Backbone as a printed PyTorch tensor [residue, N CA C, xyz], in Angstrom:
tensor([[[33.9160,  9.4990, 50.2080],
         [33.4280, 10.1230, 48.9820],
         [33.6350,  9.1740, 47.8020]],

        [[32.5850,  9.0120, 47.0140],
         [32.6750,  8.1930, 45.8140],
         [32.6600,  9.0960, 44.5800]],

        [[33.2930,  8.6280, 43.5150],
         [33.3060,  9.3420, 42.2380],
         [32.3250,  8.6700, 41.2890]],

        [[31.3790,  9.4560, 40.7810],
         [30.3990,  8.9540, 39.8170],
         [30.6460,  9.6090, 38.4700]],

        [[30.6490,  8.8000, 37.4200],
         [30.8050,  9.2990, 36.0570],
         [29.4540,  9.3120, 35.3670]],

        [[28.9880, 10.5110, 35.0120],
         [27.7310, 10.6620, 34.2830],
         [27.9990, 10.4580, 32.7980]],

        [[27.4280,  9.3980, 32.2490],
         [27.6300,  9.0760, 30.8360],
         [26.4170,  9.5730, 30.0650]],

        [[26.5760, 10.7320, 29.4640],
         [25.4870, 11.3710, 28.7170],
         [25.7440, 11.2940, 27.2150]],

        [[26.3670, 10.2190, 26.7900],
         [26.6590, 10.0170, 25.3760],
         [25.3950,  9.5690, 24.6450]],

        [[25.5130,  9.4250, 23.3340],
         [24.3360,  9.0890, 22.5410],
         [24.4260,  7.7090, 21.9030]],

        [[25.3210,  6.8660, 22.3980],
         [25.3400,  5.4910, 21.8990],
         [25.8820,  4.5570, 22.9660]],

        [[25.3790,  3.3430, 22.9800],
         [25.7360,  2.3620, 23.9870],
         [27.1810,  1.8960, 23.8280]],

        [[27.6330,  1.7090, 22.5870],
         [29.0090,  1.2720, 22.3640],
         [29.9890,  2.2890, 22.9360]],

        [[29.6900,  3.5670, 22.7440],
         [30.5530,  4.6080, 23.3070],
         [30.5710,  4.5610, 24.8150]],

        [[29.4160,  4.2950, 25.4050],
         [29.3350,  4.1900, 26.8640],
         [30.1680,  3.0120, 27.3650]],

        [[30.0810,  1.8970, 26.6780],
         [30.8440,  0.7100, 27.0700],
         [32.3420,  0.9810, 26.9770]],

        [[32.7710,  1.6400, 25.9130],
         [34.1920,  1.9630, 25.7530],
         [34.6600,  2.9130, 26.8510]],

        [[33.8070,  3.8700, 27.2110],
         [34.1640,  4.8260, 28.2550],
         [34.2890,  4.1370, 29.6130]],

        [[33.3790,  3.2170, 29.8910],
         [33.4640,  2.4620, 31.1480],
         [34.7570,  1.6480, 31.1920]],

        [[35.0910,  1.0170, 30.0710],
         [36.3360,  0.2360, 30.0060],
         [37.5560,  1.1040, 30.3310]],

        [[37.5370,  2.3400, 29.8490],
         [38.6850,  3.2270, 30.0290],
         [38.8010,  3.7870, 31.4480]],

        [[37.6970,  3.8150, 32.1820],
         [37.6920,  4.5360, 33.4620],
         [37.3460,  3.6740, 34.6750]],

        [[37.0500,  2.4020, 34.4670],
         [36.5120,  1.5820, 35.5610],
         [37.4850,  1.3810, 36.7220]],

        [[38.7620,  1.6090, 36.5190],
         [39.7210,  1.4630, 37.6140],
         [39.6660,  2.6310, 38.6000]],

        [[39.0020,  3.7300, 38.1990],
         [39.0170,  4.9370, 39.0300],
         [37.6290,  5.4440, 39.4150]],

        [[36.6050,  4.9260, 38.7830],
         [35.2380,  5.3970, 39.0080],
         [34.4900,  4.4030, 39.8850]],

        [[33.7400,  4.9250, 40.8610],
         [32.9960,  4.0700, 41.7830],
         [31.5750,  3.7690, 41.3080]],

        [[30.9600,  4.7470, 40.6400],
         [29.5690,  4.6100, 40.1850],
         [29.4820,  5.1010, 38.7480]],

        [[28.8340,  4.3320, 37.8910],
         [28.6330,  4.7480, 36.5080],
         [27.1690,  5.1100, 36.2890]],

        [[26.9590,  6.2810, 35.7380],
         [25.6020,  6.7850, 35.5220],
         [25.1500,  6.5670, 34.0790]],

        [[24.0870,  5.8270, 33.9410],
         [23.4100,  5.6840, 32.6510],
         [22.5520,  6.9300, 32.4920]],

        [[23.1020,  7.8990, 31.7660],
         [22.5230,  9.2370, 31.7400],
         [21.2170,  9.3470, 30.9790]],

        [[20.5480, 10.4680, 31.1820],
         [19.2370, 10.6850, 30.5780],
         [19.2430, 10.5750, 29.0580]],

        [[20.2730, 11.0820, 28.3410],
         [20.2710, 10.8770, 26.8870],
         [20.2470,  9.4010, 26.4960]],

        [[20.9390,  8.5580, 27.2470],
         [20.9000,  7.1220, 26.9650],
         [19.5240,  6.5490, 27.2730]],

        [[18.9060,  7.0180, 28.3550],
         [17.5480,  6.5710, 28.6860],
         [16.5960,  6.9200, 27.5530]],

        [[16.6980,  8.1400, 27.0460],
         [15.8020,  8.6060, 25.9880],
         [16.0270,  7.8260, 24.6900]],

        [[17.2910,  7.6180, 24.3390],
         [17.5960,  7.0090, 23.0430],
         [17.4850,  5.4860, 23.0250]],

        [[17.7740,  4.8510, 24.1540],
         [17.8580,  3.3800, 24.1510],
         [17.0100,  2.7110, 25.2220]],

        [[16.3450,  3.5030, 26.0500],
         [15.5080,  2.9170, 27.0890],
         [16.3010,  2.0780, 28.0710]],

        [[15.6080,  1.2780, 28.8320],
         [16.2660,  0.4460, 29.8390],
         [16.9260, -0.7910, 29.2360]],

        [[16.6020, -1.0990, 27.9660],
         [17.2950, -2.2080, 27.3080],
         [18.7870, -1.8950, 27.1720]],

        [[19.1040, -0.6210, 26.9410],
         [20.5040, -0.2210, 26.8700],
         [21.2020, -0.3920, 28.2030]],

        [[20.4960, -0.0820, 29.2730],
         [21.0380, -0.2920, 30.6170],
         [21.3510, -1.7680, 30.8380]],

        [[20.4540, -2.6270, 30.3880],
         [20.6660, -4.0650, 30.5380],
         [21.9120, -4.5250, 29.7850]],

        [[22.1590, -3.9470, 28.6090],
         [23.3540, -4.3170, 27.8430],
         [24.6230, -3.9680, 28.6190]],

        [[24.6130, -2.8060, 29.2610],
         [25.7810, -2.4060, 30.0450],
         [25.9320, -3.3060, 31.2650]],

        [[24.8180, -3.6260, 31.9170],
         [24.8850, -4.5340, 33.0690],
         [25.4270, -5.8960, 32.6610]],

        [[24.9910, -6.4040, 31.5110],
         [25.4710, -7.7070, 31.0490],
         [26.9710, -7.6750, 30.7660]],

        [[27.4340, -6.5530, 30.2270],
         [28.8540, -6.4070, 29.8960],
         [29.6990, -6.2280, 31.1530]],

        [[29.1490, -5.5280, 32.1400],
         [29.8920, -5.2350, 33.3720],
         [29.0510, -5.6450, 34.5860]],

        [[29.0320, -6.9350, 34.9160],
         [28.1530, -7.4030, 35.9940],
         [28.5200, -6.8830, 37.3760]],

        [[29.7430, -6.3940, 37.5550],
         [30.2000, -6.0480, 38.8970],
         [30.2650, -4.5480, 39.1840]],

        [[30.0150, -3.6880, 38.2030],
         [30.0990, -2.2560, 38.4650],
         [28.8130, -1.7740, 39.1480]],

        [[28.8930, -0.6260, 39.7980],
         [27.7170,  0.0070, 40.3850],
         [27.0920,  0.9170, 39.3370]],

        [[25.8120,  0.6840, 39.0330],
         [25.1180,  1.4080, 37.9690],
         [23.9960,  2.2790, 38.5290]],

        [[24.0020,  3.5260, 38.0960],
         [22.9610,  4.4770, 38.4730],
         [22.1770,  4.8610, 37.2200]],

        [[20.8700,  4.6580, 37.2400],
         [20.0230,  5.0110, 36.0980],
         [19.3670,  6.3600, 36.3780]],

        [[19.7040,  7.3520, 35.5870],
         [19.1950,  8.7080, 35.8340],
         [17.8370,  8.8920, 35.1550]],

        [[16.8070,  8.2960, 35.7640],
         [15.4660,  8.3480, 35.1740],
         [14.7300,  9.6540, 35.4650]],

        [[15.1740, 10.3900, 36.4960],
         [14.5090, 11.6430, 36.8670],
         [12.9900, 11.4350, 36.9950]],

        [[12.6180, 10.4870, 37.8110],
         [11.2150, 10.1170, 37.9800],
         [10.4110, 11.2810, 38.5430]],

        [[ 9.1930, 11.4400, 38.0390],
         [ 8.3110, 12.5000, 38.5120],
         [ 6.9630, 11.9470, 38.9830]],

        [[ 6.6040, 10.7580, 38.5060],
         [ 5.2870, 10.2000, 38.8070],
         [ 5.3690,  8.6780, 38.6760]],

        [[ 4.3530,  7.9920, 39.1780],
         [ 4.2670,  6.5290, 39.1100],
         [ 5.5700,  5.8980, 39.6310]],

        [[ 6.0350,  6.3850, 40.7540],
         [ 7.3410,  5.9990, 41.2750],
         [ 7.5010,  4.5060, 41.5370]],

        [[ 6.5130,  3.8120, 42.1370],
         [ 6.7320,  2.3840, 42.4090],
         [ 7.0640,  1.5850, 41.1500]],

        [[ 6.3470,  1.8610, 40.0650],
         [ 6.6020,  1.1390, 38.8180],
         [ 7.9630,  1.5010, 38.2290]],

        [[ 8.2720,  2.7900, 38.1920],
         [ 9.4820,  3.2290, 37.5040],
         [10.7520,  2.8110, 38.2420]],

        [[10.7530,  2.8940, 39.5650],
         [11.9540,  2.4350, 40.2800],
         [12.1100,  0.9190, 40.1230]],

        [[11.0100,  0.1970, 40.1540],
         [11.0770, -1.2590, 39.9910],
         [11.6610, -1.6340, 38.6310]],

        [[11.2780, -0.8970, 37.5900],
         [11.8080, -1.1670, 36.2560],
         [13.2990, -0.8770, 36.1800]],

        [[13.7240,  0.2150, 36.7920],
         [15.1520,  0.5450, 36.7900],
         [15.9660, -0.5800, 37.4130]],

        [[15.4980, -1.0840, 38.5420],
         [16.2230, -2.1490, 39.2260],
         [16.1370, -3.4620, 38.4520]],

        [[15.0020, -3.7050, 37.8380],
         [14.8240, -4.9280, 37.0460],
         [15.8510, -5.0180, 35.9170]],

        [[16.1550, -3.8710, 35.3130],
         [17.0680, -3.8630, 34.1690],
         [18.5330, -3.6470, 34.5670]],

        [[18.8240, -3.6740, 35.8540],
         [20.2280, -3.6990, 36.2530],
         [20.7420, -2.5340, 37.0590]],

        [[19.9080, -1.5470, 37.3700],
         [20.3760, -0.4020, 38.1420],
         [20.5350, -0.7620, 39.6130]],

        [[21.5440, -0.1920, 40.2380],
         [21.7080, -0.2830, 41.6880],
         [21.0720,  0.9160, 42.3800]],

        [[20.9060,  1.9870, 41.6140],
         [20.3380,  3.2130, 42.1580],
         [19.6520,  3.9660, 41.0140]],

        [[18.6150,  4.7250, 41.3520],
         [17.9690,  5.5640, 40.3490],
         [17.5890,  6.8950, 40.9810]],

        [[17.0590,  7.8060, 40.1710],
         [16.7850,  9.1580, 40.6610],
         [15.3140,  9.5240, 40.5240]],

        [[14.8590, 10.2940, 41.4930],
         [13.5470, 10.9230, 41.4250],
         [13.7610, 12.4140, 41.6560]],

        [[12.9510, 13.2410, 41.0420],
         [13.1200, 14.6810, 41.1620],
         [12.5960, 15.2060, 42.4950]],

        [[13.3180, 16.1590, 43.0550],
         [12.8710, 16.7960, 44.2830],
         [11.5900, 17.5780, 44.1030]],

        [[11.2560, 17.9060, 42.8660],
         [10.0200, 18.6170, 42.5530],
         [ 8.8080, 17.6900, 42.5550]],

        [[ 9.0420, 16.3930, 42.6560],
         [ 7.9290, 15.4410, 42.6540],
         [ 7.1110, 15.5760, 43.9380]],

        [[ 5.9120, 15.0220, 43.9050],
         [ 5.0660, 15.0250, 45.0890],
         [ 5.7430, 14.2530, 46.2270]],

        [[ 5.4680, 14.6640, 47.4540],
         [ 6.0280, 13.9580, 48.6030],
         [ 5.7240, 12.4720, 48.5430]],

        [[ 4.4840, 12.1240, 48.1890],
         [ 4.0990, 10.7200, 48.1600],
         [ 4.9100,  9.9440, 47.1320]],

        [[ 5.2030, 10.5740, 46.0000],
         [ 6.0060,  9.9010, 44.9780],
         [ 7.4070,  9.6150, 45.5040]],

        [[ 8.0000, 10.5910, 46.1890],
         [ 9.3370, 10.3880, 46.7460],
         [ 9.3120,  9.2970, 47.8080]],

        [[ 8.2990,  9.3330, 48.6640],
         [ 8.1800,  8.2970, 49.6960],
         [ 8.0040,  6.9160, 49.0680]],

        [[ 7.2250,  6.8330, 47.9960],
         [ 7.0320,  5.5570, 47.3070],
         [ 8.3330,  5.0720, 46.6710]],

        [[ 9.1050,  6.0100, 46.1130],
         [10.3830,  5.6470, 45.5020],
         [11.3450,  5.1030, 46.5580]],

        [[11.3810,  5.7490, 47.7050],
         [12.2400,  5.2920, 48.7970],
         [11.8120,  3.9070, 49.2670]],

        [[10.5090,  3.7150, 49.4030],
         [ 9.9800,  2.4090, 49.8170],
         [10.3530,  1.3270, 48.8050]],

        [[10.2200,  1.6530, 47.5150],
         [10.5650,  0.6900, 46.4750],
         [12.0340,  0.3240, 46.5010]],

        [[12.8760,  1.3220, 46.7510],
         [14.3110,  1.0580, 46.8460],
         [14.6220,  0.1480, 48.0250]],

        [[14.0120,  0.4260, 49.1550],
         [14.2550, -0.3960, 50.3490],
         [13.8440, -1.8490, 50.1030]],

        [[12.6800, -2.0260, 49.4980],
         [12.1760, -3.3800, 49.2610],
         [13.0700, -4.1550, 48.2950]],

        [[13.6980, -3.4370, 47.3570],
         [14.5570, -4.0910, 46.3710],
         [16.0080, -4.2040, 46.8400]],

        [[16.3120, -3.6210, 47.9890],
         [17.6920, -3.6180, 48.4550],
         [18.5740, -2.7190, 47.6160]],

        [[17.9790, -1.6800, 47.0340],
         [18.6890, -0.7420, 46.1720],
         [18.6790,  0.6520, 46.7980]],

        [[19.0980,  1.6580, 46.0160],
         [19.1900,  3.0160, 46.5470],
         [18.4510,  4.0090, 45.6640]],

        [[18.0960,  5.1450, 46.2790],
         [17.3880,  6.2080, 45.5680],
         [18.0810,  7.5400, 45.8240]],

        [[18.2110,  8.3300, 44.7780],
         [18.7770,  9.6710, 44.8590],
         [17.7010, 10.6760, 44.4870]],

        [[17.5380, 11.7120, 45.3140],
         [16.5880, 12.7780, 45.0170],
         [17.3570, 13.9330, 44.3900]],

        [[17.0380, 14.2270, 43.1470],
         [17.7090, 15.2600, 42.3600],
         [16.9900, 16.5910, 42.5570]],

        [[17.7210, 17.5970, 43.0640],
         [17.1140, 18.8730, 43.4290],
         [17.1910, 19.9140, 42.3110]],

        [[17.3900, 19.4700, 41.0860],
         [17.4270, 20.3940, 39.9680],
         [16.1270, 21.2050, 39.9150]],

        [[16.2710, 22.5260, 39.7700],
         [15.1440, 23.4660, 39.6320],
         [14.3600, 23.6870, 40.9270]],

        [[14.8030, 23.1000, 42.0420],
         [14.1450, 23.3770, 43.3250],
         [14.5200, 24.7930, 43.7670]],

        [[13.5290, 25.6060, 44.0700],
         [13.7830, 27.0060, 44.4070],
         [14.2060, 27.1880, 45.8640]],

        [[13.4550, 26.6070, 46.7830],
         [13.7830, 26.7380, 48.2060],
         [14.5900, 25.5090, 48.6200]],

        [[15.8940, 25.5710, 48.3660],
         [16.7390, 24.3930, 48.5550],
         [16.8230, 23.9840, 50.0210]],

        [[16.8470, 24.9590, 50.9310],
         [16.9430, 24.6240, 52.3490],
         [15.6960, 23.8790, 52.8280]],

        [[14.5360, 24.3890, 52.4940],
         [13.2800, 23.7780, 52.9400],
         [13.1070, 22.3830, 52.3550]],

        [[13.3300, 22.2620, 51.0470],
         [13.1040, 20.9590, 50.4150],
         [14.1340, 19.9350, 50.8750]],

        [[15.3540, 20.3710, 51.1220],
         [16.3700, 19.4480, 51.6200],
         [15.9630, 18.8750, 52.9660]],

        [[15.4750, 19.7240, 53.8590],
         [15.0210, 19.2500, 55.1690],
         [13.8980, 18.2260, 55.0210]],

        [[12.9790, 18.4840, 54.0970],
         [11.8590, 17.5620, 53.8910],
         [12.3400, 16.2210, 53.3570]],

        [[13.2300, 16.2530, 52.3710],
         [13.7580, 15.0200, 51.7900],
         [14.5760, 14.2580, 52.8280]],

        [[15.3340, 14.9820, 53.6180],
         [16.1390, 14.3740, 54.6750],
         [15.2530, 13.5810, 55.6360]],

        [[14.0960, 14.1380, 55.9580],
         [13.1640, 13.4620, 56.8690],
         [12.5360, 12.2290, 56.2200]],

        [[12.3870, 12.2610, 54.8970],
         [11.7730, 11.1230, 54.2080],
         [12.6840,  9.9000, 54.1970]],

        [[13.9940, 10.1050, 54.2910],
         [14.9090,  8.9750, 54.3750],
         [15.5140,  8.5150, 53.0670]],

        [[15.6810,  9.4360, 52.1040],
         [16.3490,  9.0690, 50.8590],
         [17.8030,  8.6920, 51.1310]],

        [[18.3910,  7.9330, 50.2150],
         [19.8020,  7.5790, 50.3600],
         [20.6990,  8.7670, 50.0580]],

        [[20.3720,  9.4850, 48.9820],
         [21.1480, 10.6540, 48.5870],
         [20.2100, 11.8060, 48.2230]],

        [[20.6640, 13.0240, 48.4960],
         [20.0220, 14.2140, 47.9650],
         [21.1030, 14.9590, 47.1870]],

        [[20.7500, 15.4170, 45.9870],
         [21.7630, 15.9240, 45.0560],
         [21.4430, 17.3180, 44.5500]],

        [[22.3730, 18.2460, 44.7490],
         [22.2510, 19.5240, 44.0800],
         [22.7790, 19.3670, 42.6590]],

        [[22.0970, 19.9880, 41.6980],
         [22.3650, 19.7060, 40.2940],
         [22.1660, 20.9720, 39.4630]],

        [[23.2620, 21.5040, 38.9730],
         [23.1850, 22.6270, 38.0460],
         [23.0940, 22.0690, 36.6330]],

        [[21.9370, 22.2180, 36.0070],
         [21.7180, 21.6480, 34.6780],
         [22.5110, 22.3440, 33.5920]],

        [[22.5820, 21.7010, 32.4380],
         [23.3540, 22.2310, 31.3230],
         [22.8970, 23.6300, 30.9140]],

        [[21.5890, 23.8710, 30.9320],
         [21.0830, 25.1620, 30.4910],
         [21.6040, 26.2960, 31.3630]],

        [[21.6850, 26.0570, 32.6730],
         [22.1980, 27.0910, 33.5780],
         [23.7210, 27.1410, 33.5690]],

        [[24.3620, 26.0220, 33.2940],
         [25.8210, 26.0480, 33.1490],
         [26.2260, 26.9820, 32.0220]],

        [[25.4250, 26.9980, 30.9550],
         [25.7040, 27.8910, 29.8240],
         [25.6390, 29.3550, 30.2300]],

        [[24.9150, 29.6330, 31.3230],
         [24.8010, 31.0060, 31.8150],
         [25.8450, 31.3100, 32.8890]],

        [[26.7170, 30.3400, 33.1370],
         [27.8030, 30.5620, 34.0840],
         [27.5290, 30.1220, 35.5060]],

        [[26.3910, 29.4610, 35.7630],
         [26.0900, 29.0310, 37.1260],
         [26.8590, 27.7570, 37.4790]],

        [[27.1640, 27.6220, 38.7780],
         [27.8710, 26.4540, 39.2970],
         [27.0840, 25.8780, 40.4710]],

        [[27.4030, 24.6430, 40.8790],
         [26.6450, 24.0220, 41.9780],
         [27.1840, 24.3390, 43.3650]],

        [[28.2490, 25.0970, 43.4760],
         [28.9630, 25.2080, 44.7400],
         [28.1410, 25.8660, 45.8460]],

        [[27.5600, 27.0070, 45.5850],
         [26.7960, 27.7050, 46.6230],
         [25.5560, 26.9080, 47.0220]],

        [[24.8660, 26.3640, 46.0330],
         [23.6650, 25.5820, 46.3190],
         [24.0040, 24.3340, 47.1210]],

        [[25.1210, 23.6960, 46.7840],
         [25.5090, 22.5050, 47.5300],
         [25.7660, 22.8360, 48.9950]],

        [[26.4310, 23.9430, 49.2530],
         [26.7250, 24.3380, 50.6330],
         [25.4310, 24.4920, 51.4310]],

        [[24.4180, 25.1150, 50.8190],
         [23.1240, 25.2990, 51.4930],
         [22.4550, 23.9500, 51.7400]],

        [[22.5420, 23.0710, 50.7510],
         [21.8970, 21.7730, 50.8820],
         [22.5550, 20.9430, 51.9760]],

        [[23.8670, 20.9010, 51.9660],
         [24.5850, 20.0820, 52.9510],
         [24.3140, 20.5630, 54.3680]],

        [[24.1630, 21.8710, 54.5430],
         [23.9110, 22.4360, 55.8710],
         [22.5530, 22.0290, 56.4180]],

        [[21.6860, 21.5070, 55.5560],
         [20.3360, 21.1550, 55.9810],
         [20.0640, 19.6530, 55.9440]],

        [[21.1220, 18.8450, 55.9120],
         [20.9680, 17.3960, 55.9990],
         [21.4900, 16.9030, 57.3420]],

        [[20.8180, 15.9060, 57.8800],
         [21.2640, 15.3110, 59.1390],
         [21.5890, 13.8300, 58.9920]],

        [[20.9670, 13.1590, 58.0290],
         [21.1820, 11.7160, 57.8720],
         [21.3310, 11.2770, 56.4180]],

        [[20.8060, 12.0630, 55.4900],
         [20.8860, 11.7000, 54.0720],
         [22.2560, 12.0530, 53.5110]],

        [[22.8170, 11.1560, 52.7250],
         [24.0910, 11.4540, 52.0750],
         [23.8790, 12.5030, 50.9830]],

        [[24.9370, 13.2490, 50.6950],
         [24.8210, 14.3420, 49.7320],
         [25.6040, 14.0440, 48.4600]],

        [[25.0910, 14.5790, 47.3510],
         [25.7360, 14.4390, 46.0510],
         [25.7150, 15.7870, 45.3450]],

        [[26.6440, 15.9580, 44.4270],
         [26.7230, 17.2240, 43.6960],
         [27.0570, 16.9460, 42.2440]],

        [[26.3780, 17.6700, 41.3430],
         [26.5890, 17.4950, 39.9030],
         [26.4080, 18.8350, 39.2060]],

        [[27.1030, 18.9850, 38.0980],
         [26.8710, 20.1650, 37.2750],
         [28.1220, 20.9120, 36.8920]],

        [[28.7820, 20.4930, 35.8200],
         [29.9040, 21.2470, 35.2750],
         [31.2100, 21.0950, 36.0230]],

        [[31.3370, 20.0550, 36.8390],
         [32.5660, 19.8750, 37.6150],
         [33.6590, 19.2940, 36.7200]],

        [[34.8100, 19.9390, 36.7720],
         [35.9500, 19.5210, 35.9530],
         [37.1930, 19.4310, 36.8330]],

        [[38.3000, 19.0140, 36.2420],
         [39.5290, 18.8450, 37.0130],
         [39.8920, 20.1220, 37.7530]],

        [[39.7640, 21.2740, 37.0710],
         [40.2120, 22.5260, 37.6840],
         [39.2490, 23.0870, 38.7210]],

        [[38.0680, 22.4880, 38.8660],
         [37.1280, 22.9320, 39.9050],
         [36.8500, 21.8550, 40.9390]],

        [[37.4330, 20.6770, 40.7350],
         [37.1390, 19.5470, 41.6160],
         [37.5790, 19.8070, 43.0530]],

        [[38.7360, 20.4270, 43.2380],
         [39.2400, 20.6570, 44.5960],
         [38.2530, 21.4720, 45.4250]],

        [[37.6320, 22.4620, 44.7970],
         [36.7040, 23.3380, 45.5210],
         [35.5240, 22.5660, 46.0840]],

        [[34.9640, 21.6660, 45.2900],
         [33.7920, 20.9330, 45.7720],
         [34.2010, 19.7490, 46.6540]],

        [[35.3660, 19.1650, 46.4260],
         [35.8480, 18.0990, 47.3080],
         [35.9930, 18.6350, 48.7300]],

        [[36.4320, 19.8720, 48.8460],
         [36.5940, 20.4910, 50.1650],
         [35.2680, 20.6270, 50.9060]],

        [[34.1520, 20.6590, 50.1650],
         [32.8240, 20.7390, 50.7860],
         [32.3310, 19.3770, 51.2680]],

        [[33.0640, 18.3340, 50.9070],
         [32.8350, 16.9760, 51.4170],
         [31.4930, 16.3510, 51.0280]],

        [[31.1580, 16.3160, 49.7400],
         [29.9810, 15.5360, 49.3380],
         [30.2850, 14.0470, 49.4750]],

        [[29.2420, 13.2550, 49.6240],
         [29.4330, 11.8060, 49.6720],
         [29.5750, 11.2220, 48.2710]],

        [[29.0130, 11.9250, 47.2890],
         [29.0490, 11.4660, 45.8990],
         [29.3830, 12.6550, 45.0070]],

        [[30.5220, 12.5760, 44.3400],
         [30.9730, 13.6240, 43.4240],
         [30.6790, 13.1560, 42.0020]],

        [[29.7810, 13.8600, 41.3150],
         [29.3350, 13.4400, 39.9880],
         [29.9790, 14.3140, 38.9210]],

        [[30.7290, 13.6850, 38.0460],
         [31.4320, 14.3800, 36.9720],
         [30.9770, 13.8020, 35.6400]],

        [[30.6640, 14.6550, 34.6970],
         [30.2350, 14.2090, 33.3750],
         [31.2760, 14.5180, 32.3200]],

        [[31.0700, 15.6370, 31.6290],
         [31.9670, 16.0170, 30.5380],
         [33.4080, 16.2080, 30.9690]],

        [[33.6350, 16.5270, 32.2430],
         [34.9950, 16.7070, 32.7430],
         [35.8320, 15.4460, 32.6400]],

        [[35.1770, 14.3120, 32.4670],
         [35.8580, 13.0390, 32.2030],
         [35.4830, 12.5110, 30.8200]],

        [[34.1940, 12.5000, 30.5290],
         [33.6950, 11.7980, 29.3400],
         [34.0880, 12.4310, 28.0210]],

        [[34.2550, 13.7470, 27.9900],
         [34.4660, 14.4150, 26.6950],
         [35.8700, 14.9710, 26.5160]],

        [[36.7860, 14.6460, 27.4100],
         [38.1630, 15.1140, 27.2490],
         [38.9450, 14.1200, 26.3980]],

        [[40.1530, 14.5160, 25.9900],
         [40.9430, 13.6660, 25.1040],
         [41.3600, 12.3580, 25.7640]],

        [[41.6080, 12.4090, 27.0750],
         [42.0680, 11.2150, 27.7840],
         [41.1950, 10.9830, 29.0160]],

        [[40.0560, 10.3080, 28.8520],
         [39.1580, 10.0810, 29.9810],
         [39.8070,  9.3060, 31.1250]],

        [[40.6910,  8.3700, 30.7940],
         [41.3580,  7.5890, 31.8270],
         [42.1670,  8.4890, 32.7490]],

        [[42.9530,  9.3680, 32.1530],
         [43.7920, 10.2760, 32.9320],
         [42.9460, 11.2430, 33.7540]],

        [[41.8440, 11.7240, 33.1710],
         [40.9740, 12.6630, 33.8860],
         [40.3330, 11.9900, 35.0950]],

        [[39.8310, 10.7640, 34.9010],
         [39.2230, 10.0350, 36.0110],
         [40.2400,  9.7710, 37.1090]],

        [[41.4500,  9.3820, 36.7140],
         [42.5030,  9.1210, 37.6970],
         [42.8690, 10.3940, 38.4580]],

        [[42.9680, 11.5040, 37.7540],
         [43.3310, 12.7610, 38.4000],
         [42.3140, 13.1590, 39.4600]],

        [[41.0340, 13.0640, 39.1130],
         [40.0000, 13.4500, 40.0770],
         [39.9490, 12.4610, 41.2370]],

        [[40.0930, 11.1760, 40.9410],
         [40.1160, 10.1780, 42.0140],
         [41.3060, 10.4160, 42.9430]],

        [[42.4380, 10.7500, 42.3660],
         [43.6250, 11.0280, 43.1790],
         [43.4120, 12.2480, 44.0720]],

        [[42.6800, 13.2400, 43.5760],
         [42.3870, 14.4160, 44.3880],
         [41.5320, 14.0360, 45.6100]],

        [[40.5760, 13.1500, 45.3880],
         [39.7300, 12.6710, 46.4880],
         [40.5730, 11.9160, 47.5110]],

        [[41.4510, 11.0530, 47.0260],
         [42.3220, 10.2670, 47.9170],
         [43.2710, 11.1890, 48.6820]],

        [[43.8660, 12.1370, 47.9760],
         [44.7970, 13.0720, 48.6030],
         [44.1300, 13.8810, 49.7020]],

        [[42.8520, 14.1990, 49.4990],
         [42.1070, 14.9530, 50.5090],
         [41.6890, 14.0840, 51.6900]],

        [[41.9780, 12.7800, 51.5910],
         [41.6260, 11.8670, 52.6630],
         [40.1480, 11.5820, 52.7580]],

        [[39.4470, 11.6550, 51.6370],
         [37.9850, 11.5380, 51.6640],
         [37.4650, 10.3390, 50.8620]],

        [[38.3530,  9.4910, 50.3850],
         [37.9160,  8.3680, 49.5550],
         [37.1030,  7.3740, 50.3620]],

        [[35.9970,  6.9310, 49.7890],
         [35.1510,  5.9020, 50.4010],
         [35.4280,  4.5970, 49.6900]],

        [[36.1950,  3.7580, 50.3180],
         [36.5630,  2.4800, 49.7020],
         [35.5490,  1.4030, 50.0460]]])
């Protein structure tokens, strides 16, 4: 299991400072959608230049023109990017093909997918690197969590690695770690607390203690 930090801040300097504070405990750093919107892929390049050795995930949430968009993500320094599970099958297949050709990875984000079991099986057959259950901020405000959806998704994968995102914090991390995702994505539970370093270490230690760390 790897720990991914979703950086949904609104400035590049803040993102760089956060990476500096947490890089000893985080396996994957996510250049979040707010950064994509505010600074484009040039901001991603700045982070790559500053940290040439970290694993970077660009959360582009691709919906169309997949070959071009995945290529751009990788060109500007991403090791992995995302396409929505709601996208056309051909778009997802093109994104996977583009990732393979570039020697990179693709994550299929299942946010807003209604039939999670059916779509997970389809994505699993397509050969994505990761499929991710994702409870968005709007539904988190209504009290929803990713736990039940993740369980359904994981039960329908045979070869694709699984990821989970959406409101995970220190006090809920144990519950989802027990479900054994391959990628545990935490945002505000690390990024917006008083001591991000301590929060990242605590969650990483929980993964290690559970015997699930992917080194």
